[in-house]
N, C-alpha and C positions, 0 to 999 in steps of 0.2 A: 326252294322250300324251306320255311323255317318249322324243326319240329318242336309242337307244344312241349310247354313244361308243366307240370302240375307239383306246386308243392304244398304240401300239409303242415301247418304252421300250430303245434299243439298250443303253444304256448306256455302256460303255467298249470298244465292238465297232464294226466297220464304221466307223473313223474316219478312211480313207484316200477320195479322190474314186473311185478305181476300183470299190474296194466298196462303196461307198453306190452309185453309178451302177448298177452291176449288179444290186444286189437291187431297188431303185427301177424300174428300166425292165423288170424280169422282173414285179414286181407291178403296175403300172398298167395293162396289158391286161386284168388276172382284175379288174379292180373296175370295168368300164364299164358291168355292168348292177347295181351298188349303189347304191340309191337312198337306202334309210332309217336309214343308220349313218353318223355323223362318225366321218371317220378322219385320226389325228394320227400321224405320224411323229416321235419325238424323239432327234434326231440327236446326235452329240456335237459340238462348238463344231466342229472343224476342219472337217466338212463341212456344216455350215449353207448357206453361200451358195451350195455347188454344187447340193446337196438342192433348194434353192429355185427355183433355173434347171430342174430337172427336172420339178418339180414344180406349177409356178404356173399351168398351165392344166390342173389334173385335179383330181379330189376330193378328192384329200389335202392335209390340212394340215400344215404345219411345225412343231413344236415344239421347245421346248430342255428342256433337262433338269437347270437351275439357272439361277439367277442371283441379284446380290446387291440390297441395300434403296438403294441409291445412284447417281445418274444417272454420274457418275464420281467420279475422285478418286485418292488415295494407297492403292489396295485391291489391294496385288500380287496375281494371279491370279485374281482374282473379274472377271466380268462385267457389264455393266450394261445393264439392261432396255432401255433407251434404243437401244444398239447393236443388240440383240436384234431389235427393233422395226423397225429401219431397214431389216435385212437381209431380211425378209420372215416373220419367226417370229410364229405367230398364237396359241400356246398356249405354256405353261411349268409344268414338274412341279416341283411346290415338299413339302418334307416327306417326301420319300421315304425310308424306312426304314434305307436305307443312308448317306444324308446324316445322318437323327437318330444313327446308332448309331458309324458310322466316325467320323463328323465332327463329332458331339456337337452339332449344332443343336438349339436348345430351341423351344417351342411358341412362346415369346415371339421369337425370330431370325424363326422361321417367319411368323407374324403382321404381322411388319414388310415382309417380303418379299410378302407376301400383299397389304398394302394397295398398296405402291409398283408392285407387276404391274397390279394394277386401275387405279390412277392413269394407266399408258401405255397401257391399253388392251390388255395383256395377259390372256390367257383363261386361268387357274390351272386345274391339276390337284393337289387337295391331297392329300395322303396321310395317313392314320392307320391305325392297329394295333397289336395286342398282341403281346408276347414269349410263347412257350412257355409261360414260366415263369408268366407271369400268366393265362395259359390255365386252366393247371393248378392254379392258387391259386383259382380262379373270381372273378377280378379284372378280367374282359375289358371289361362293361360300365364298370366303375369308370373304368378307363384310356380306353376310347373319350368317355365322359361327360365328362372333363378335358379331352382333347385338344381335343373340340368347344367346349368352352367360352372355353379360351386362344386354340387357333387362329385361331378366327374371333370372336376380342373385338372389338367396337366397330363390327362393319359393318354395313351397312344390307340391307333386304330386297334391294333393287334390286342390290348388289353382292352378294350372295349366290346370285343370278340368273346370274350371269356366271362361277361357280366350279363345276366338276367335282371331286365327292368322290371319292378312289380307298380304298376299304377293303382294307389290305392286313395280312393274317394274317401278321405280321413271321416265325413260325415255318413258312410254306408258301411263301416266298420263295427262289426255286433249290433248294429243296428236294426237288423232286418230289413234295411231299405237296400236298394240295390241301385247304383244306376242302371238306365234303360242299355241294353247293349247299343242304342243309337247313340248317347251320350259317353259311352264307354270308348265306342270306335271314335268319335269327335276327338277326343284327348289323345288317343294311342295315335292316331294319324298326325295332331299338333307334335307330339313327342317325336314321331318317325323324322317330322319336318325340321323339327331342332337340331337332331343328331345328324343329318344331311348336311345343314348348316354349320355344325361344328365341327363334323369329319368327314365324311362324302359320302355318295348316294350308296357307293355297292355296299360301306361298312352297315350304315343306318339299317339299308335293307335285311342285313342279315342278324341283326341283333335283336334278340325274343324280348318282347313286351307282354307281359302278364297282365292280369287282371286281377284286383281283390279287392272284396267287398261284400261279405252276404252273400258269396257263392253258394248255390244249394243245387242238388238235384234237379229241380224244377226250372232252373233258369241257365244251367251250364250250355245248354246246347245253344242256345238263342246266342250267347255271349260268344263262344268259340267258332260259332259260324263266321261270323265278321272276320274280313280279311286280316284286319292288322293285330289283333287279339289271340296271343300266342299262350293260351292257357291261362291258368290262375294261380294265385296264391290264396288258400283256401285255409279258414280258419275254425269255425265251430264242426262245419259240416266233416272234417277231417277226423274228428274225432270217433267215427264209429265206422266200421269197415265197409258196410254196403253202401252208407252215401257216398263215403271218399270215393269206391269203387264206380258207381253212378256218376260221380263228375269227370273222372279219368276216362271212362268208358265215351261220354261225352265229347272229351278231347280226341280220344283216336279215332272216332267217328270224322271228327273234324278236317282229319290230316288227309289230303287228298293227292 
């Protein structure tokens, strides 16, 4: 069985110590009876140190939203994976659609970041997904196949088992539109099939694949009850303790 994983991606929100503390201190007591879900909060860089102090004795892991592929150097505005590791970060989101679209990050760049994250024992959450025009043109699977081949290029089976894949249909992120559970499951099955081709069945069947794209308490249960959807990468709904708790509870209940 694959243990579900819920990642709360705060994006460029809750970036002050008071904002993050208020949310986390509201969330922590709600999760005392949650045992069947890995929980990650990916906070802005400005509050990672404070968040670590709040979370360090809880069942919530700390994540970062991005990193660079070098340990140090003249890379103004970037963040070193070693810096993240040293302040208690355990997970890092790579290849989010906003990084791909707004900041023009390529699959090749994400591959370099991914390898660096693994080398310093950060757990990568790697995002893939198609645009609306690609879906409407019937190119979803073509796009996903290319992203899998390029993003996970030259990785071993052992390295793949340390990675969480987040399928994020870009047309569903922040739009309020969610892929139906059937649409999401279809692509999750396809991703797993491509992983089996690239690695092997046993490895592919152990890799966790999240869904990301306007997950809410109202649709989480239906999504997580699908066989190949192993939790979610949550955006807006992760900013409020109660809504994130409801999503985590749905994932917890889906693990049999």
